[in-house]
C-alpha positions, 0 to 999 in steps of 0.5 A, a space after each residue: 500500499 505504501 508503494 502504491 500511495 508513493 507511486 500515485 503521489 509522484 506525478 509524471 513530469 510534463 515537458 515544457 515546450 516553448 511557445 511558438 511565436 506568431 510570424 508577423 509580416 515585416 514591413 519596411 518603412 523605407 519602401 512605402 510609396 509615400 517615402 519613395 515619392 518624398 525621397 525622389 523630391 527631397 534629395 534632388 532638391 537638396 542636391 540642387 541647393 548644394 550645387 547653387 550654394 557651392 558653384 559661386 565658391 568653385 567659380 571663385 576658386 577657378 578664377 583665382 588661378 586664372 590669368 588676367 589676360 585669359 579672364 578678359 579675353 575668354 568666358 568667365 566659365 572657362 577653366 584656367 589654362 594653364 593654372 597660375 599663381 600670379 594672382 596670389 603673388 600679386 597679393 603678396 606684392 600688394 601687402 595683403 599679408 599684413 592685412 591677413 596678419 592684422 585680421 588674425 591678431 584682431 580675431 584672436 584678441 576679440 575671441 579671448 575677450 569674448 570667451 572670458 567676459 561672456 563666461 563670467 557674466 553668464 555664470 553670474 546671471 545663471 548661478 549667483 544671486 544679487 538684487 536686480 539680477 533678472 532685470 539687469 539681464 533682460 535689460 542687457 538682452 534687449 540691446 539685441 533689438 538695437 541695430 549695430 549701425 546705430 552704435 557706429 557713430 557713438 562708438 567712433 566719437 568715443 574712440 576719437 575722444 580717447 585718441 584711439 582712432 586708427 589704432 589696433 585697440 580701436 578695432 577690438 575694444 568694442 567687441 572684447 567685453 562680451 555680447 548679448 548673444 554670447 551671454 544669453 547662450 552661455 547663461 541658458 546652458 549654465 542653468 541646465 548644468 545639474 546643481 549637484 555637481 556644483 554643490 559637490 564641488 563646494 562641499 570639497 572646498 571649492 570657491 566660485 572660481 574653482 567651480 567655474 574653471 573645473 566644473 562649469 567650463 569643462 561641462 560646457 566645452 561643446 557650447 564654448 567651441 560653438 560660440 568661438 566659431 561664431 565669434 571668429 566667423 563674425 569678426 573675420 568678416 567684419 567690414 563696417 567698423 574697420 572701414 570707419 575707424 581705420 584709414 591707410 594700410 597700416 591697420 587694414 583687415 582682410 575685408 577692407 583690403 579686398 574691397 580696396 583691390 577693386 578700385 586700386 587695380 581697376 577691378 582685377 577680378 582675378 586678384 579679388 577672387 584670390 583674396 576672397 579665396 585666402 579669406 575663405 580657406 581659413 574659415 573652412 579649415 577652422 570649421 573642418 577642425 571644430 565641426 564635430 564639437 558643433 554637432 556635439 553641442 547640438 546633440 547635447 542641447 537636444 537632449 536637455 
């Protein structure tokens, strides 16, 4: 009896079989008729826009390697035959190298001042507490609505009264101490940095400048690179203020020197295109080096 009860109590094991997955049809999103139709419209449109954008630069580059005689006798669309460097040699003889050096030095000094003072002001508006902080910030941002041409005459009178007209400092001083756009951009980024990072640094004994240098600035590297590139491009292409505040060739910048080539050499467009190519190549190299940081800043901004 005991053996029978034990045999009854032990039930046979059931084999557990995995459930069969129901096969579902795989749909490819890229092969739908609407997507194919949109792709046939979008990609040719983007290709056409790229051609229209890059064609003037390509023509300018080809013209810079074309001799003045060929440019005046043949079609402007004809290829250089043979390519020549006489236009770039003419730029060196015309003193264009000094204008390039002045522009590079001016841009570097303005960039250093912009980053330094913009970071300090943006951190103060984002993290420090003082009476009238928000009113002062929005009042400063409201100056963005004032056109830059309105401030040219007051700035010129200030520089002339200070005896700085036609000097290097007259070129850089109006743009060194930050800008509303830069401070607004950095302030919004600094406000998005987690407060726990700053509090942890303060618990470890860091003061305000230590927090700024060792926590905030390293965490803001992509946005700082983006701001640096925007500043370099805007100041490298600045034309109005250098034209007004300087005279002669001592402190000429690239844009003013390029414009002067049209009148000095009876509109030798091959020489002008060579000067334009020199100015564009420097910015192109800078963008190629810093492009990945700009993409990273866009990704970081989108994740916030």
